[in-house]
N, C-alpha and C positions, 0 to 999 in steps of 0.2 A: 189452533190453528186449526186448519185443513188445507190437504195438499189440492192444487189443484186437478183437475181431470180426473176426481174421484167423485162419483155419483153414488157412494154407499160407504160416507164413513164408518170404523169398528175402530172398536178398542181390541187393543191386540197385549197377550200374557204379560210384557215386560213394564204397562202399566199395574197391573195388579202391585207391583209391590210398593210403590206409594203408604208408609203406614198414616194413620188416619192421627196419629195423634202424635208424630216428632218425625222430622226431617233431615237429612244429610246432605251436606256439599259432597255429589258423586264425580266435579268434576275428575277425583284424581282418579277415579274409580273405572268408568268408563273412559276408557281409552278413546275407540272410534264407533260407530255406528249410523244405520241408516232405516229409515222407516218407513211406510206406509200409510195415511190415514191420520188418528190424532197424534202432537205432539204428546212422546213422549213423558213420564213423571219426574223425570231428572229435569227435562228441557234442554236436552244437549240430543246433536243429532241430525243429520242431512234426511230433510224432508222430501220425498221422491214422486212423483206421480206416478199412478198403476200401470204396468205394463211392462218396466222397464229390464233392458235385457240382462243375463246375468254381467257381461264385463260394465254395467255402467253401478250396479249392486257392489261389487268388486274393488273401484275406483271407490265411490260414495261412504261404503261401511270399513272403509278401513284396510282390505284384505288382499292387496294388491303390493303383496311383497310375500318372499319365502320364508322358510325356516332352513340355516345354514347349519352345517355339523366343520364343526373341528375337534380335532383329538384333545385329550385331558392335559396338559403339560407340571409337571410339580419341581421343585426348587429341593434336592439331596442335604445339601451345607446350610450351614447354618448361618456363616463370615463368608460366602461367595456363591460362585449362580453355577450352579451344576444340575442344568435342567434336564429330568426325563419324562417319558409321556407313558402312562396309566390306557393301555391295550382295551380294556373292559372297560371303559366307557370315552363319553362323549360331549363336546358342550353344543347347546344348540343353541343360535344364538337369530334374529331379525336382519333381511339382507340391508333394510333400509335402514336401517338406523344404526346395526350393528350391534345395539342391546342384547347381552344375554339372556338368555330364556331358563335357562335349565341348565344341570347334570344330568344325564342321563345311562343307561346300559349301554353297549354299544350294539346292541340286540333290539333299540327302540324303534318301532317303527314310525315314522314321523307322515300324517296327514296335514299337506298342505293347507294354509289359508284357501286358495281357489279352489280345493275340493270339497269343500265345503260348499260352495253355493254354489259349484257345478251338481253336485247329487241331486237339486231340484233343477237341473234340467229339462228332462222329457217328462219331467211332471207338470211342467209349469206350461210345457208349450201342449200337451196328447192326453194329460192327468185332470185339467181344469184349478190346478194348485195355484197358489196366487201365494209369492214372500210378501211378508206383511214387515218384518225387522231382521237384521244380520247384523253383526259387528264382532268388536275386542277388546275384551275383560284383562286387568292384572298387565298393561303393556306388550299383549299376546299371547297371556299364555292360558288363556281361554278361549276358545273360537264358537260361535252358534250360530246358526240360522232359522229360526221359523217362518213356518207356510202355512194360512189357510186352504184345507183341502178341499172347501165348497162342500163338505156336508154338516148338517145343523136339525137341529129338533126341537122344539116348544113341549116343556117335559107337561108344563099347565097351567095355562092361561098364557100369560104373556115372560113367561121364564124362559127363556135363550138357550139353549147350552150350543156349541159351536166348535168342529174340531181341527185340530191342525197337527203338523209333524214337524219333529224340534231335531235336529242332528245339530249337538255338538260335541266336543272333543278339546284336550286339552296337548301345550307340550313340553307337561313338566311334571306326568306322572299320576295327577292326582284325579282324574277321569279318562275310563275306556274312550275310546270314541262309539256315542251312544244315539241311536236313533228310534225318539219314542213317540207317539201317539199321545196328544196334551187334550182334554177338554176347555173350556172354558165358559165358565157361567158369568155369561154378557153383565148381567144386572148387579154383577159382585167382583166380576174379574177375578173370580177363584177358581183354579187350574187344578186338574185330576186325570193324573194317568191312567187313560181308560181298559185299558190291558187286564191291569192289573187285577192278584187275584185269582187269573182266568188262564192266562199263555206270558206270565212271568216280566213284562210288561216291557216289550220294544224288544232291540235288538243293539248287545253290548259287543263291540270290539276290542280288547285287548291289545295293545301298542308291541306285543310279542306278537300281531300277525297282522300282513298286511290289509289292509283297507281296503275292501270291494264293494264296491257300490251296487252291482248288478247281485252279487248276492244278498248286500243285505234290503235292499227291497224284496227281492224274493221273500227272505227269510218275516219281511212284516207284513205280508200278505196285502198289498198295495191297494186290491177289490176292499178294505175297510169293512170286512167279514166281523171285526172285533165290534166294530162301531155297532153295527147292530142290533146287537149283542149286550152291548152297553145298554143303550137307551131304553128296550124292554127292560134292564134294572130298576134303571132310575127312576123310568114311570110309575115301577111296581113298589120303588121306595118312596113316592109323592106320594102314592095312595094308601101306603101302611100305618095308620094312626099311632099313635106310640102316649102312655102312659105315664105319668110324670115319675113312677119307678122305674120303667126301660130306659128313659132317660136318662135316669142317674147312675144306673146299671151300665149303660153302654158307652157315658164319660168317664166311669171309673177302668171297665173292660181298657177302653182304647186308651186313656194316658198311665194305665196298669196303676192306679190308686186306688186306693180303700175308699166302699161306699161309706160315705159320712152315715154313722148312726146317731145321729141328733145335730142341732143347727148349733152347736157350742162348739164342734172338731173344728181343726182345725184345716183352713184352707187353700190349696195351692194356688198360686195365682193364674197357672193353668186352666186350671179347673175352675174357676172364674171367672175365665173369660169366651172359656166356651159356652160356658152355662146362659151368662147373658146375654152373648150374642144368639144362641138358640131361642132366648126367652124373648126376644126379640129389639133386640140391639144390632145386631147383624143387618147389614143390605142384603134384603130378600126375602128375611126371617119372615116376614106378616105375610107373605105370598102366599094365596091357597096350600098350594104343590108344598110349601115348607111349615107352615104354623103347626105346629103340633105332630109331624111324621117324620118316618125313618130320612127321607131327603135332606130333611131339615137336619135332625143330626149330625148330617154328614157332610154338611155344605159346613158349618160352625165351626166345625175343627176343621176344614178346610181355608175359611177364612180366619182360623186363627193362623195355623200355618203360615199364611202367604201374608197375612197382613198388619198382626197384631205381637206375634213370637217376639220377644227379644234377641236381638241380632249385634252384634258388633257393628256392620254395616250393612246395605243396601245390596251389595254385591254377594255376601255372606248367605243374606237372606234369601237372594236368589237361588244360589249355587245350594244352599240348602233346600228350598222349596223342589225346586227339579232333581237333581241329584243326590240331597244329604239327608240328614236327619228327618226333615222335615216332610220330606216324598214317603220316609220309612212311617213316618206318623199318619199322613193319608193314604197313605195303605192301609194299613190296620183299619184305619178306621171304615175304609169301604170293603175292610172281608167283613168286620162286624156288623153294618149296614146290612149286608146281605144275608149274614146270618139270620135276623129277624124275618126277612121273609122265608124261612123254614117253618 
């Protein structure tokens, strides 16, 4: 399915999470979502034409509610009702359904759903950005919006990599409000945070601090200077040939596993997966810039994290790949790949 009035349908990173060997019923995990372009992997969400105002995104993405606060009350008597208040904590709940979201510290600074979308307002109108997906996970406990920056490059041949800006937050303390640039390799929908290893990987605002969109954008450096440096790096990776011994050592370093001394040594599932992906099983693994190169090594790890790594559910896979252990594994993979250029 392609939305109407869309002249250049693209794949966005939310589609990357569909694993090739298994399926999940996500209807109870993806609360609401809106998107531009091709239908996401889970088949849910409201398809929008390009160029919609923030107010439309807010409604169609299910972000047209607010996070309300209430005091925490508890009963001190086992056989009677004796209610007292806990002044150091508060309950967060949805304004529309009144569903509770979390109990947090009284100092917790809330980022409202509307703020997530309005963060992109000036970037869309003046910066050439285009919102591609936004939505709600886990009943409203996690919110995100993703925009294509308009920047892109061909690494080698038809191997296209595009730049996105992701803003995500939570209201249960599991995630700082995080703004980060993310690259997407189109041929396989692998994501890689492209400032990792150089400047710390975006901007994170703890919920003990008020979220200031202007300061976050200034800290990010919307000029995308990091993108220019990133494409130089990945093009060098695509031109760096790799011997079988180097590939074995690379995966060993990234996965923090010992190098196999003989073919009879036990091999972890992760090592089996990344080795097979690099050898040709991975999407795009046989492209000229990937086959037998450091770029191919890096993409074997990112495809493993984004598509193959075991996960309890798809929202856990997404959370891990963007913010959790999966993101850390990709950061480690990029760091070791760049060491091969020295």
